[in-house]
N, C-alpha and C positions, 0 to 999 in steps of 0.2 A: 569625845568628838572635838575636833579642832574648831575654834572660833573662825567663822568664815572671813572675818576682818583680818586675820593673820595669814590666810592662805596665800595671798599674793606675794608677801615677803618671803614666806617659806618656799613657795614654788620657785621664785627667783633664786633664792639661796641654794637650791638643789643644783643649779646649773651654772650660776654666775657669782662673782664677787665684785664689789665696787671698791675702787682705790682712789684715794685723794693723792694726787701726784705732787707730793711735797719734796721730792728728791730729783736730782738731775737725771738719774737713770729712768725714773718713771716718766718724767716730762719728755725725754727723748723717745720713749715708746709712744707717747701721745703724738709728738710731731711726726714720727715715722708713719703712724697710722693715718694721720691727716694727709701726708704726702701720697700714700697709696690711694686714698679716696679722691682727694682734690686734684692731684697732679697726674696720676697714672690712669685711674678709672674714668673720672669725669672730665679731666683735662681743663679744669677751670683755672688752674694756676700753672705757671711754668715749672717744669721739673727742676729740682735742685740736685747738684752733683752729690751732696752728702746724704740725699734721701730723707731730709727733714724739712717739713713745711712750717716755717716760722715767719711771723710778721711783727710789726712794731707794737702791736697791742699785747703780745704775749708776756712781756715783763710786768704788766699791770693786771694779769689775769691769774685766776686759780684754775687748775686743770683736774679733770676726773677721767678715769678709765674704767671700763667694764672688762673683766677677764673671764674667759670660759674655763670652767674647772677641769673638764676632762682633757682638753687639748693644751691647757696652760697658755693659751694665746689671748691677746687683747683684741676684743671684737667691737669696741666702741669707745669714743672719747668725746668730750665736750669741755668748754671753758666758760668761766664767768668773768667778764671784764669789769674791773672796778672803775665805773664812771666817775664818781666823786674824786678819786685820787688822780685819775688821768686827765679829767676835764673835758673828755669827748668820748663818744662811743663809735664803734665801727660802722653802725648803721647810719649815722648822721650824714656822712658825706654823700651816700647814695640818695637819701631822702631830700637833701638840699638840692642836689643836681637835678632831680626830677620833679621837685615841687609837689610831692604827693602827701604832704602832711601839714596841718594847720600850724602857723607860727607859734601860737600859744602852747600847742602840744609839744612842738620842738623845744621850746624854752624849758618845759618841764623835764626834758630828758637830761639836762645838764645838772640837775639837782637830785642827789641821792638815788641815782638810777644805775643798775648794773645791766649788762647785756649778755644773754646766753648766745654763744656763737661757736663756729667751727665744730659743729656736731658732725661727727664722721662715723659711719657704720659701713664695713666692707660690703661689697656687692653680694657676696654669698648669703649674707643676712638681710641686706637692704632690699633685695628683690622680694623677700617675703613680706615686706611692708607695701609692696606695690609701688616702690619708689625707683625701681630699676626696669630694665627692658626685658629681662628673662622671666621664666615661670617661677613658681614657688611651691613649696609643700607646706602642709599644715604645721609641722614641727618648727620649721624655720620661721613661719609667719608668727607663731606664738613667741618664739625666742627673740625675734626682731622687735616685737612689741615690748617685751621685758627690757631689752637693751635700751630702747628709746625712753621708756618711762623711768628706768633707773637713772639714766643720765640726767634727764630733765629734773627729776625730784632732787637729785644731789645738788644741782645748781640752785634750785629754789631754797633748799635747806641752808646752804651757805649764805645766800642773800639774806635770809632771815637772821642768821647769826651775826652778819655784818651790819644789821639794822638798815639795810637799803630800803627805801620807801617803795620802790617798784623795780621790777625787772622787765626787760623787753626782749623780744625774739623775732627775728626776720625769717619767715618760713614760707615754703611753697604751700599751696592749698591742700595737697594730699596729707602732708605732715600735720597741718592744723586740724584737719578732720579726724585724724587718728588721736590727737591729744584731746579733742572735744569728746570723742567716743569714750575715752577713759575718765572724763570729768575734770580735766585740767581747765580751770576757768579763765583762760586768757581772753582779753578783749581786743578786738581789732581796732587800731587807732590810725591807720593810714590807708590811702588808696594803693592799689597794686603798683609795683615798680618793676621795670625790666632789669632783672639781675639773674642770669642763668635760668631764664624762664620768668614767670611772674611770681612775685613775692609780696607779702604784706607784713606790716609790723604789728606785733601783738604785745599787749601789756598785761602785767599781773601786779596788783597793788599788795602791799605787805599784809593788809588785813585779811587777804584771801590765801596767803601762802599755805597755811595748814588748815584753817577752819573752812576754807572754801572747797576743800577736797571731799569727795565721797568717802564713806568709812573705810573701804579696803585700801584706797590710795593713802588716806590719812594715816593709817597704821604703818604702812610701808614708809611714808615720809617721816613719821615720828621716829622710826627705827634709825633711819639714816641721820636725821638731825641729832639724835641723842649721841650717836657715835662721833659725829663731827664735832659736837660741842666739847668733847673730851680732848680733841686733838688740834683744833684750829684756833689760831689767834685771830680775833675778829678785826684787828687793825689792818689797814691797807697793806698790800704787798710792797716790799721794798723795790724801787726801780733798779734794774740791772741792764747791762749791755752785753749782747751776745756777740762774741767773735764769730766771724764767718764760719758757718758749718759746725759750730761747737757751742750749743746752748749751755749756759751756766745755770746753776741752781738759784731759785728764788730764796730758798732757805736750805741749809744743809740738813742731812738726816737720811735715815733709811726709809724704805717703803712703809707707808702706813695704810694698811687696808681698812676700808670701812666694813665693819662686821656685817655679814649678810646671811644669816639665817634669822637672827636679828639683823641680819645680813652677815652670815657666817664667814669668818675670815679664813683664807688659805695661807696667810703669812707672806705673800709675795705675789 
């Protein structure tokens, strides 16, 4: 009989693989998926002629993708912005403008903090989470939850490897409820702000990265972290400059999938 603590990772690995986007090709898949969600579906950002959604924080971020095994398509992406290396986080400008966070808490964000942001899941899966306007079915609901959890756990694992003291994430209430449902122990540290609806900032300290997770999530997290530890340099990413419409690699190299049955790899 399977240990129930391993079932979440195994179930995920039957349908999806997680990829650390350490090549130009993989990062362009991430930027293209972000463009589909942020510029075309949600219309939160202006469309770009090249079909890639890129901003000034991307050269200082690590990116992840989730790939659907059967269709070989990418169905989710997220990034972890390296705050200590950059000196600022994407969330700080919004929080300062709206005065929704205590000054002492804001000061903490500049020290050894990373930010999970640009989480993008296409509408056909996102609607299963109740984050879209259309209906959903049971299979897509389960798969959407797997995508969300896989992306967030990947970012947390990388933050741990980089020895970041905390990570923060600006989310809408429904996404926060979903993470709480699965036992992700994020703490709310701001008042709601107006940003594509209402969003609040949530924080997770390093002491809770793995040990604060319930057993099924902890096993899944440890699988991801173990694979990343073999492939990721914990030093900050090297700053780069993107020519218009042509993102360049942070580091050269081929696609490196995170194993996903232990997270079983599909090699690309």
